[in-house]
C-alpha positions in Angstrom: -14.6 13.7 26.0 -15.1 10.1 26.3 -19.2 8.9 27.0 -19.4 5.4 28.8 -22.8 5.0 27.7 -23.4 2.4 30.5 -23.8 5.2 33.0 -26.0 7.0 31.7 -30.2 6.5 31.9 -31.9 5.9 28.2 -32.6 10.0 28.0 -29.3 11.6 29.4 -27.9 9.1 26.3 -30.1 10.5 23.8 -29.1 13.7 24.9 -25.4 13.6 25.0 -25.6 11.6 21.5 -27.7 14.8 20.0 -25.3 16.8 21.3 -22.2 15.2 19.9 -20.6 15.6 16.8 -18.6 12.3 16.4 -19.4 8.6 17.4 -16.1 6.7 17.6 -16.5 2.9 18.9 -15.8 -0.7 18.2 -17.4 -2.6 16.3 -20.7 -4.4 18.2 -24.1 -3.2 19.1 -23.3 0.4 21.1 -22.4 1.9 17.3 -25.6 1.5 16.6 -26.6 4.7 19.0 -25.0 6.5 15.7 -28.6 6.8 14.8 -29.7 9.1 17.2 -26.9 11.6 16.1 -28.3 15.1 14.8 -27.7 15.7 11.3 -24.4 16.3 9.7 -22.9 14.3 12.6 -20.3 11.2 11.8 -20.0 7.5 12.6 -16.0 6.5 12.6 -16.9 2.6 12.9 -13.3 0.6 14.1 -13.1 -3.3 13.5 -10.6 -5.7 14.5 -8.1 -6.6 11.1 -8.4 -10.2 12.3 -12.3 -10.1 13.0 -12.7 -8.9 8.9 -10.1 -11.7 7.4 -12.0 -14.0 9.3 -14.6 -13.7 6.5 -18.2 -12.5 7.8 -20.3 -12.7 4.2 -23.3 -11.0 4.3 -22.1 -9.2 7.9 -23.5 -5.7 7.6 -21.4 -2.9 9.0 -23.1 0.1 10.1 -22.3 2.4 7.4 -23.2 -0.5 4.6 -26.4 -0.7 2.1 -28.0 -2.5 5.3 -28.7 0.9 6.8 -29.3 2.9 4.3 -30.7 5.1 7.1 -27.7 6.3 8.7 -27.4 8.3 4.9 -31.3 9.4 4.7 -30.4 11.0 8.6 -27.5 12.5 7.1 -24.8 11.0 9.7 -21.6 10.5 7.5 -19.4 7.1 8.2 -16.0 6.1 8.3 -14.2 2.8 9.2 -11.1 2.1 10.7 -9.2 -1.0 10.7 -6.9 -1.7 14.0 -4.1 -4.1 14.7 -4.7 -6.5 17.2 -2.5 -5.9 20.4 -3.8 -9.4 21.3 -1.0 -12.5 20.5 -3.3 -15.0 20.7 -5.3 -12.7 17.9 -2.3 -11.6 15.8 -1.3 -15.9 15.9 -4.9 -16.6 14.8 -4.8 -14.0 12.4 -1.9 -14.8 10.7 -3.0 -18.7 10.2 -6.0 -17.5 8.3 -8.1 -20.5 9.2 -11.4 -19.6 12.0 -13.5 -22.0 13.3 -16.5 -20.1 14.4 -15.7 -20.0 17.8 -12.4 -18.4 17.3 -14.4 -15.8 14.9 -16.4 -14.3 17.6 -13.3 -14.3 19.8 -11.6 -12.1 17.2 -14.4 -9.4 17.6 -13.1 -9.0 21.2 -9.3 -8.8 20.7 -7.8 -5.2 22.0 -6.9 -3.1 19.4 -5.0 -0.2 18.7 -5.7 2.7 16.6 -3.0 5.0 15.3 -4.4 8.8 16.4 -3.3 10.3 13.4 -5.7 7.4 11.5 -8.1 8.6 14.0 -7.5 12.5 12.7 -7.7 11.5 9.3 -10.8 9.5 9.6 -13.1 12.3 11.6 -11.5 15.2 9.2 -12.6 13.1 5.7 -15.9 12.4 7.2 -16.8 15.8 8.4 -15.4 18.0 5.2 -17.9 19.8 3.4 -17.6 19.3 -0.3 -15.6 21.9 -1.9 -17.5 23.2 -5.5 -15.3 21.2 -7.3 -17.0 18.1 -5.8 -13.8 17.2 -3.8 -13.5 16.8 -0.1 
């Protein structure tokens, strides 16, 4: 089910997160709520391909090394790169040269995620390791 955190009080948001197995969201401040998930949960962070292509040197994403608390808390992480549906975004991405203002706009593009890709990210991210080390 979908949860709109802006419609919940802080205690209601915490309760919803603690009861969730998977948090799926587009890259942004809201995905940081993943730290309130319980051990064994999963965060799936969705990125715009144009935003990543614009180059963000040293820019951390939720599950990378600057967020080691995620692994410490036993929360899984998967990343999906989505396609832009906005023609302005696709055009800027194809040019490959971005001004800073354009980089910020690319973060806000409309995106399309294939259900199969999301399903695969969730299945792989929540799989329990087998005895041979594969998931």
